[in-house]
N, C-alpha and C positions, 0 to 999 in steps of 0.2 A: 637318365635323370634329364628331367625335360630344362628347357631353357627358360626364365624367367622374362616376364614381359613388365616390365617399370612401366605404372600408367601415370602413376604422380607423385611427389613427393610432399611434405609436410614443414613448412620453415617458420622458426620461432627466431627472432632475432632479439638481440638483447642488446643494448651501448658497454663495450668491455671496457669502458673508461669509468663507470657506474660502479663496477665490481670489485675493480683494481686488486693489487695483491694481499689484502687485507682479509679476503673473504676464505673462511672454514672451508673444508670439505664437506662438513656435516650442512653448513649453509648451503652450499653446492648441492646435495641430493636434496636438500628441500625444496629445493626452485625447480631444479629438471622433476622430483613429481607433483610441483603446482601441474607444468607446464602440461609432463605428460597426462595426471586426469584430465587435464580440459581439451588436449586434442582428442581424445577417447571420446567424451563426454559430446562434442559440441561438433567433430569435424569426421566426415566421414569418410575415413581412408581407403586406398583401392589396396586391395590386398594381393601378393605376390604368391604365388601357389608354385611346389616342386612336387616333386614325386621319390620316393624311394622303397624298395624292394625290403621286404621284412627279412630275420634274420641275417644281414649284414653283422659283420664284425665289426664291433667298437673300433672307432677310429677311421672309417670309411667315410669319402670325403661325398656330401649332399648337394654344395652349390657354394660357389664364391660369392658372397654378397659384395665384394668390391666393383668385382667386375660387373656384376647385375646391373647396382645401383650406378657405378660410373663412377664411382668414388676415388680420388687419388690413395694412394696404399700408404704414401710415406704421410699421411697428416694421420692416420686413423688414431695412431695411439696418443695423437694432442688431441682429440674429437670423442674421446672417454667412450669410444666403439662397446657396446654391450647389449646380450640376450636377453630375454624377459619371456621364459617358459609360461603357456598359461593352463598346464597341467601339473597337476601335485608330484607329476617325477620328471626327473632332466634327465630327456633323451639324447639332448643337441646340449653341443659347448662351440662356442666361436674361438678363432685363434685371431686376435684384435691386430697381429703384427700384418699377418696376409690377409684375414680377409674372409676366411673358411669357415665353412658350417661343416661340422665332422659329427658322426655319431659317436656318444656318448657311451651308449651301454645299445647293446644288441637288441632288438625289437621283435615281439615276437605279436600279428598281427591277432591271433585268435585271442590271445588273454588281453589286449589292450583295447578291442571291439568287438571282438565275437563275429555273429553275423551280419552287423552291421556295415554296410558299405554306402559312401565310400567310408577308409576308415581315414580320418585325419588331424594332425596334431597342427595346436596353431601356436606360434612365438612371433614376438616383435623387436623390431633392431631400433635401438635408440641411437643418437648420435648429439652431443651437443657441440656450440660455438660454430655454426647454430645449432640449435634443436630440431633432431628430426626425427621422425617417428615412422616408420615403417613394418604393415603388420605381415608378419607371412603363414603359409600353409604347406604342411608337409603329409603329402596322400601315402599312405601307406601300402602298395601294392604286395596282393597277395600271392604268395609262392608255395604250389604244391610239397608241404612238409608233412602231411599227416595222411594216414593210412584208413580208410576205410573200417568201420569196427561193427560188430554186433553185440547186441545186450549181452550175447551169450554164448558159448562157445560150441553148444549141444541145442539142439532142439526137436523134442519128441511129439510126436503124430500118434494119434491113436484112429484107425483108419479101416472099418468091418470090412470083410472080405467082400461080402454082396452089393457093395455100395455101387451106385450106376459110374459109366465112363463120363467123361467131361465135367466129371464133379469138380471144385475148384475149393483149395485151400489156401487163402491169404497167408503171405510169409511175411514175419517181421522186419520193417527197413531196415539198414544198416546205417548207420550217422559217420558223417564227415565233417571236420571242424571248418577245412576250407570254404570256400565261396566260387560261385561261378565254375568258370568250365574243370576247375579241381573241384568240385564236390560230386557227389557220385552221378553218371550218367548210364550204367547200363548194370545188367545183373545174367550170371549163366549156374548153370549147375551142373552137374556130372553127366555121362552118360551112362544112358538105364533105361528099359523097354517099357516101361511102366507110365511115368511120369514126364511132363516136359515143364519148361517153365514160359508162363507169358508175362511182360512186363507193361507197365501203363505208370502214365504222368499224374502229378497231381493240378491241382490250379497255380500253384508257385512254381510247377516245373520239377518238383523232387520225384525220386523215382518209387514205385516199388513193384514187387514180385507176385504173382498168384502161382500155384503149385495145381497143373493141370493133369487129371488122369486120364490116361490115355489106351489102359489096357486092365483088362478087369484082374482083379485081386484075388490069388487062393493060398489059402493059410495053409493049408494040405502041402505047398509047392515050397512057398517063403514065409514064415514068418515075421522074418522084420527085411526091412532095406534101410541100407546107410548110401546117403547122397552126402554130396559136396557142394554149398551152394556161395556162390562169390562173387562178390561187389567189387566193381572197376568205377575208379574216377576219370578223368578226360583230362589230367597233370599230363605234365611233359617231364620228367618220367611216369607214366602211369603206376599208381599204385591200387594194389589188393588190399581186399580182407575177406574171411573164408570163415562157413561156422557150418558144422556138421549138424545134416537133419536124419535123424533115426525114425522110420516108420516103422510100428507095429501095427500086425492084421490081427484084426480082432474077429474071435469066433463070432458065428452066424448065431441071432437071439430070436427066439423062436414062443417066446412065454408073455402076455401082457400083465402087470401090474393090475391088482383086483383089491379095492376099497372095501372095509368094513360094512359099509354104508353107504346107500348111493347119495342119501337127502341127513345134511345134518340140520337141526334147529335148535337155536339156542336164543337167551334174552338175555340184552345187555342193557343196561340202567345207562341213562344220556347222561353226557360232562364225566361218564370212568376216565380215572387219570391215563397217561400214558402204560405204556406195558402191561394195563390188567388180561389176564388170559382170557378170552373171546370162548375157544373150542381147542380141541385137537382130532383131526383126519389121522387116519394110518391105511398103508395098503402093502399089501404083501407082494412078492414075486417068486414064480416056481421054478426059475433060473438059476445057475448058480454061477458064481465068480461076480465077474462087474455086470453083467446080466440080472443078477439076483438085487444090487443095487438100488434103491428106489429114492427119489427126489423129486420133491414138492414141487409146487410153482406156481401162480396164480392163471387163470387160463383164458378167457375171453372176457373181461370188467373193465367198467366203468374206469375211468381215471379217478375220481374223486374216489371209490373202492382203494385202489391204491393209497391215494392221501390220509386213508381213513385207519386202515387197516397193511400188517405185515406181518410177511409167512415165514417161518424159520423151515429153510431147503430140506434139511435132514430131521427134525424132529415130526413137522406136520402142525407143531402149533400157529394158531391164530392169533397175534397180541392186537392193542388197541393202538396205532399209530397218532391220527387228531385229532381233534375235538369230535366229539359226538354229541349231533344236533337233534331231538325228538323231531322239532320243526322244519328240520331241514328234509327228515325222511325218517318214518315210522319202521322201515323193516328196510332191510340188503338184503341181494342177493348174490353170493360170492360161489365163484366156479372156482374148484381145485382139481390143478392136476399131476398127475403122480407119475415118474420115468426110469424106466429102467435106465442100466449101466450099455444096455443095445439100442436104447433109442426109441423103444415101445413104451406106452403112456395108455392113462384111462384118468377119467375124466368123475368128479362128484359134486354137488351142490349144496351149500353151508345156508340155510336162511339165519338169518340175525334180526331179529324184533328187538325195536328200541322202547323201553318204558320210559316214561314221559316222567319230569319231576318240575316244581315252580321257579324256572330259573329267568322267567321272562317277564317283565313288568308291564302294566297295561299302557296301551298307545292312542295318545291321544289325536283325532283326525279332523280336523275344520273341513265344514263344508262351505259353511259362509259367515263372511265377517264385514260389520260395519265400522271402520279403525275411525270412523269420522261422525260423531252425530251431534245437532245442534242442543246447546247447554239447555233449549228450552224444551228437549221431548217430553215428551207427556209416560207418566208410567205404564208399564208393561210393554215398553218399546223392545222389538226382540235387537239383541246388539248380534249374535252369533248361535249359531247351528253348529254341533260337533258331535261327532260320534266317539265312543272308547269299543277299543278289541282288544281283546289279551289273546295269545298265539297257544298259551298251554292249555290244557284239557280238564274237563271236570271243574273242583272248585278253583282249579287253579284258573281257570277261564274268566271266573265270572269275577264282577268289577262295581265298586260303589265310587260315586264322583260325589265334588262338590269342592267350594269356592270360601275364599277368607271372608270374616264376619263382617270389617268395616270399608265394607264398598256399601255404595245404593244400586246395588246390583244382587238376581237371583237367581237360582237353575231351575229349568223344567224339564220335568224327564218326557218322552216321547215315546212311541213304539220304535223296538231294533234299537235297542241302546242308545240313541242320539238323545241330545239335549238342547235347550234352548236356554241364552244366556241375555235376559232383559232387565228392562231398568226397574227399580224398586224405589227411589227418592227423588224428588226435584234433585236438579245439576244445577251447578254454577261454576261456569270454568273461570271467573276472576280467584277464584278461591281455589281451585282444580281444576288445573288444564284439561290433564290425563289421568287415568288410570290403569295400573298395571295389575289385571286380573291372573290369579293363580290358581287354577284348575286340575284341584288333584284327585287321582284317580287310583283306585286300592281295589288288588284283587283278594280273592278270600282261601289262596294257597298257604300251606305253611313250608318257611313262614309268607308272610305277608309281603307282597312287593309293590310300592308306592311309584310313581311317575305326577310330573308337575309340568303342566302345558301354563306357557306366560303370555296372555291376550294384552295387549295396547288398545285402549281403545282410548282415542281424543275428542277432543269436546272443540265444534266450533262455535265460531263466536257471534255474537250479537251486539249490536252498537245499544250497549246500555250504560258506559261509562264514557264521560265529557274528559278531554285533556286537562291534563293537572302539571301546571308549571313548577321546575324544582324549587324557586324560591318563590314568597309569596312577592318578592320585589327585586329588580335588578338595578346596581349602580352598576356605570359602564365608566370608565375615565380615558380620556381622549387630551390628544399634546393639542395646541391652538395649530395654526398655520399646516394642519395636516394636508396630505394628498386627497384629492379626492377617488370614491372609493377604497379609499381604507378602511382595512375591518376594524371593527371597533369591539366585538363583543359576542355574545351566542346567547341564544335565549334558547330554552328546552322543556319542551313538555310532555308528560308523558300519557299514555292514554292504554287502557290495562285492556285495549280489546285488541284484537290482531289484525292483522293484513288490511281491507279495505278502511275498516272501523277504526285502526289505530293508526293511519295517515294522517298526519298532525301538516296541517296548512298556516305558514305564519302570515301575516299583515298587521301593518301598522293603522292605525284608527284616526281620522281625522280628530283633531281638537274642536275644543267648541267655539262657538260664535264670537268673536271679540278675541282670541287667544292667540298669541302667536304663532304662525304657521311652523311647528318647531317639525309638524312629522313630512315635510319636505325637504328637511334639512339629512334624515337618514334614509335607509332604503336596507327591508329588511330579507332574505333568502326564502321564500316561500318555503321550502321543502328543508334546510339547515336547520334554519332562525339564526345566520347570522346575520351582524347587524353593520352595517357598511354608511359612511359619511358621505353623502353626496356633495358638499361643497365645502370650502376653506374655511374655518371656524377662529374667530380672533376674539382670545379672552378677555380683550379691554371692552371687547363689546356684549358676549355671552358669555358668564361665569357658569352657568348650568339653563338646562331644559328637562322635562319631562314631555314624552312619550307613550302611549295608552297602546300597547299590543295585543291581538287576540289569535289564537291556537283554536282550529277550527280539523275535526275528523271529517272521514271520509265519507261517513256512516248517512245512511239513509232513516229517518233524517239525521243532518250532520247538529252534533254538541261542538260549544264550544267555552272556553274560558279568556279571560283577561288578565293580565300584569301591566304595571307601570315600571315604565326601563327610566329612570333619570342619568342623564348622561351630562358626567362632570368635565368642564373642561379644564387641562392643566394646562399653568401657565410656560410658556418658552420662552427665551431670551431674545425675544426679536425687537426692544426698542433698544436703542441706545439713548446715553443719558441727553437730557435736552439742560441747555446753561441757560438760566435766568436771569443770571447778573454776572458778570457784563454781559451786555447785549452782543451780537457777534454781527451783527448783519446790519448795525445802523452801519451810517452815511461817513457819520465825523465820529469816530471811536473816542469815546472820555478817557481822558492821562489822567495818572494816578501819581500826586505828588509827594514826595517825602521829603520830608528835612534834610539836611546833612547833618542835624544835628541830632538825629536820631539815633536813640541808643538798640542794643540787641535785645528783641522779642516786642520792635514794634510794631506793631497793627497796619498794615498798606491797604488792605482791601480782603474781603470773601467773595469767594466764588461761589455761588447756590447754584445748584442745579437738580432736576427729578428725574425719576426714571420714572415710563409707562407701565412697566413689568410691577411685580408682586412680589414679595415671598425674599429670599435670597437674591432673587435676580434686580431686585432694588435698592440691594444696599451699593452704598457709591464711596465709593474713597476715591482723595484725591493724591498728587505729585509732582511735583517739578518736573517736567518732560525737559524744556531745556531753557535759559537763563543765555541775559550776555555773562553776568557773573554768576556763575552755578552755588558760587559759595556765599553770597549775599543775602539771599533770600531763601526762604524755607516756608513750607505748604502743609496743613494739618492734613491729617491721613481722615480722619474721618469729619474734621469741621468745614474745610476748604478755606481755613485763614490763610490767609500770605501773613507773611510777618517774616522782619528781619533777621537773621540769624546772627551778626556782628555789627561790628559800629561802624558808619559810614564816614569814609577816608576819603581824603582831598583826590588820590589818583582814581578812585572808582568813575567812572562816566556817569555823565550828567542822563543820559539817557540807557535805558535800562528797559531791555522789552523782554516778557514772562511769558511761557507756556504753560500753560496747566495743564495735564490732563486728568479726565475725569474718568473712570472706569467700575462699572457695575461688576454684582459678585455673580453673574451669570456662567455657563458653560453652554458654547464659547461666551468669553465676556466680550463685553461692548465699550465703548469709550468715544471721548467723545475732548476736541480739547478748546482752549480760553484761552488766549490772548492777549498779555496784558502788559499796558507801555506804561512805564517810571521814571518820573523825573524826579531828580535829587537836585533840591534846590537851597539854594539859603532862606531863603525868605519867601512868604505867600504874594510877591508886588507883580505889578502886572506886565513887567516885561520878565517874570518866569509864566505867567499864566500861557502863554502864547504859544502856540498848538505848535510841533513841529511836525515833521516830516513824518510820516505812516511810515512804517521800514517795510519795504518791499517783501512781493511771498516768496513762499517755501522754494518754490520753482525757479524765481528769478533768482534766488542767492546759490545755486544750484547750480545756474547758467552763469552766473558771475562767478564763482567758483571754478569751472571749466573754463572760461575766459583767465584766470588767474593764472590755471597750471600752465595752459599754450604759451600766454605772456612771461612766466616766470623760466622756462624752457628756451624761448628764442633771446629773451634778452643774458640768462646764463649764456648761453652760447657767443652772441656780441662780447660777454664780458673775458670768455676764454682766450675771443680770438685777440682782444686789445692787451691781455695781458701777456700773451703772446708775443703780439710786440714788442710792446714796451721792454721786457726784457731780452729781445733781441737787440734793441735801440741803445738800451744802455748795458750791456753785454760790447757791443760796438765801439760806444764813445766808450767805455772805459779802456777798452785794448787801445783805443789811440792817443789817451792821456798818457796811459802809460807809456808808450812809447816817445812822447814828446817832453815829460817831463821826468824820466828819471834821470837822467845828468844832474839834474838842478834838486831833488832831492836829499840830498846829502846834508846839506844847508838848510833847509826847511825848518823853521820854531815853531813849533807848538804852545800857546795859548791857553790856558786850561777854560777860563772864564769868554771865553770867544764863541759866539753862539754858533751852534754846529751846522745851521739851515739857514745861512742869510739869505735873503731876497732881496729885489729893486725893487722899489717902490712903486717903480714907475712899468710896473708891470703888472698888467690887471687880469683878473681871475684866479688869482692865486691866495690859498690859503695859509695861513702861519701858521706855526705851529703851537703857540700858547694859546690859540683858542679853541671853542668848541661850540656848536650852534646848536639849538634845541628846537625843535621841531613841533610844533604844535597845528592838529589838523580837527575843525570846525565836526559835529556828526551830524549836521542839517545840511549845510550846503554842499553837499558831496563833491568839495573843492579841496584844496588844498592850499592852506596859505603861511610861510613859510614870517616867524616872526625875528628877528636879531635881538635878544635878547642882552641882558649884562655879559662881557665877559668874564670868565672866571676865573681868569690868573693876567695881571699886568704884560702885556708884550714886550719884548727886548726892543729895544731901536735898530732900524735896519742900517744906519749909517756907519760907518768905522770909525769917523770924527770923535765917538760918542765914547770909545773906547780910547783916548786920547793916552790915558795912564798905561796902558799893556804898549810891551814890548814888540812891535811887529816888524818884522824882517820886508821889505824890497820884493822878496817873491812870494811871499804871501798876497801882497797886492796884485801884483802881475795876473798871480793865481787865477783869484778869482774876478779880473778881469777876465780872463780868457775862459774861464766856467761861465760867463753871462747867457752864453747861447743855450749850452747846456743844461742849463736850470729854465730857459725861456721855455724849451722843449716838454722839461717834468711838468710845467704848471700846465701846457698844452693838455697832457697825460689824465694831470689828477680833474682837469674839468671834463674832460669827457668822462672819467668815473664818476662825478659828482653828478653828473649829466643822467647815466645809469641809474645812479640810485635814488632822483629824484622821480624816476619815470617808474620804478619799483616801489616807491612811496604812495605814486599817485595809484598804482595798481590795487594797493591793499588800499587804498581808501574807498576807490570806484566798487571792489569788492565787496564791502563792509568789513575789514580787518581792524580790528582795536588797539593799536602799539599804544604804549604805556613807557615808563623808565626804564623798567626791568627787561628792556634788550627783547621782548618776546609779544609776539601778535595774537590774539586769542581770534578764529572765527567763528563764528557759531555754526554749532550742527544742531542735528536732531537728537543728539544724543543727552543727556543731564549738564556733563560737563566737556567743557571747550576744547576746539582741538588748538595746540599748540606751535605758531611755528617760529623757525628761527628769524630774530629781529636785525637792526644792522650790524650787530657786533659780527656775526658769523659771517656778512658778507663782506665788511671791511678789513675784518682779519686776515681775508685772504690777499690783500693787496700790501706786500710790504711797502712801498715808496712815501703808504700814507699813514701818518702815527695811529699808536693803537690804545683805544677807551671803548668808552659804551656806546651803545646802539645808533645813540643822537645826537645829531650833530646841529 
């Protein structure tokens, strides 16, 4: 057993966590089979080879796979180690516990591979976790387990007694199923005085023997010889096989066979069927026994005779074997030899005369052919010259020739079986470009045989047809704003002529004097007729134009024709709507005034726009893109009329800004916007006719929005710092107060009508609880003004003397005086918060935010609906030290 050389291993790793314990064994087999197929088809695995001698017993060890592959034996069971055989029969089996490959069934190399060398058995070793595949080959070595054998146990040779010395007699070879040195290597013969053995080798190395006569035989001394032929192989131990050779010495033959005729003459019809009797030859021998037994055979005859005739060696009958053809040979001379049992022979001749039959059709042979003639050829022009021949003889070889009647050609016979094909009528290539002329030749035999030869005659063209366009006029469509060089369409003209006469050249003709030079706007490919646009065209300037195109052939002289090509420009949506009213480029844009008493449906104004395109590209629709109050106004989809959608109320802002979007119906749609300034007035006095500041552009609003976000972030940070500071101070003061006044709290007297937040009127900057303030911001000045309006509720007196009717404890008055300093600190905190709040309001004003009494501020956006941000209620609700309420103060 040879040692294995492991060259390379294939690893297919998979994530064990993905499989888990829920996989079934069937699923695992499918995955293994998949990767096994993938490995075999994609990876060229190295092969590990072993060798083992045949005829080993079942259970014999072949190899230890675990050792050769350097695998851990203890892990083999967990890796599903298995052996997959490539043959239909399982010769090996694998011990998964030890990794041993053992022989499952005794192997006979001769039954498995015969004479093939080497004899290989293939199998594969598969392991899992990770998946590995190893390809194995086991070479079955031959052992000398077969004896040489002869086909027969005895061979009989008949040798005449007068045969000369050194005559050789080949002997049959013995057969040995083993190969190599275990095959036959030598021959030997038993000792005798008449014969020796000469051993030779063939090209493939196999041996054969010849028996050589060393001494003259004498039948009277020894009529029969018995020899033992031995064949030996080269194996260890050597094996032999024997056969007996019996040599019968024959008597001397002294008489020759004699034929009844020296020459036999017979007649045979050609095409006679097989096994037809031609003749029978007979010969006799005056000797007796085997010397008088005569056998017949062909003598020195051509090979073709052996293919046509066969001879019965015992009866002397000659029969037909092949096809007899009179045209191949009219007579055959056959030599027949008669041989007796002693080896003497004599010869005779058989003359076979073949009779002809009409089995060949006439043959038409072209001598000259003008396959192409001009279509204006004159009559009697010779097109072809041909001859007709029939290989038969007599009437079977006489022929008659003709052509069909519906062609402008005729046949003229000439001496020596020649015929001329000539033109008979005028020709026109455009009607019939070519003719297939069938020449029919018929013999006069019985039955008559006919052959047909087709001659193809083509007519060459002359320039007698002008080009003709496929259409009487062409209409091509081109989208405006096209790219220069764009293919518009194709014109095509066909010429019934061919080659240069049918080569059409296209060109655009210039227009008449005074006509627009539209021919310079297009270009025509002179060969293909493709029409290209040379420049970008505008539908609004040119709707269509016409160009005359000429098609001329390449004949001499050239012929031409003309056609009108009308190019229609197709409109594209390349013009945005243009707003006629209100004018958008005016230095002083107008403002529309709307009385506050206007009801829903009040017509404010009308946006008028036009589109330079046509068709659906010019259909305009209107919609309200953005508004200060989106719910106050509506725009007619088709009319562009701006109307109020609800009655105007007092909280509505005086100044309303509307952005109306005008969009066409093209693809893709184009649009334009119109900005309207609407003033809500109580009347039309001069005070309301003053123009207000024009709102800033959208870019400025975006910038202010950015500033607003930054400012709010900064203010929020300050606000959180202040809140944390105030809470810390209050907690600190509260703890001090509790430590100071806890002993006297037992005698504290509470009056329900006493104000809960008393303040000292001498302290400035504080806000009584009973007051709310309303902030009004003007829309035009860009600054904020505070108008302190009516108090919403009467303030409670701050002096304690007002509540003389109440019973006050002296400890309360003392406590109030001591908390004076604490209230002053709260007032300072409130002032800081008020300042922050005023700063936020000013930021809103600067950024264009409109705040109302509903505690929400609306910021204008590009969308139809406004963006709402929390008002003062959200801001002040975070402060526990201030009274809760609405967002305005």
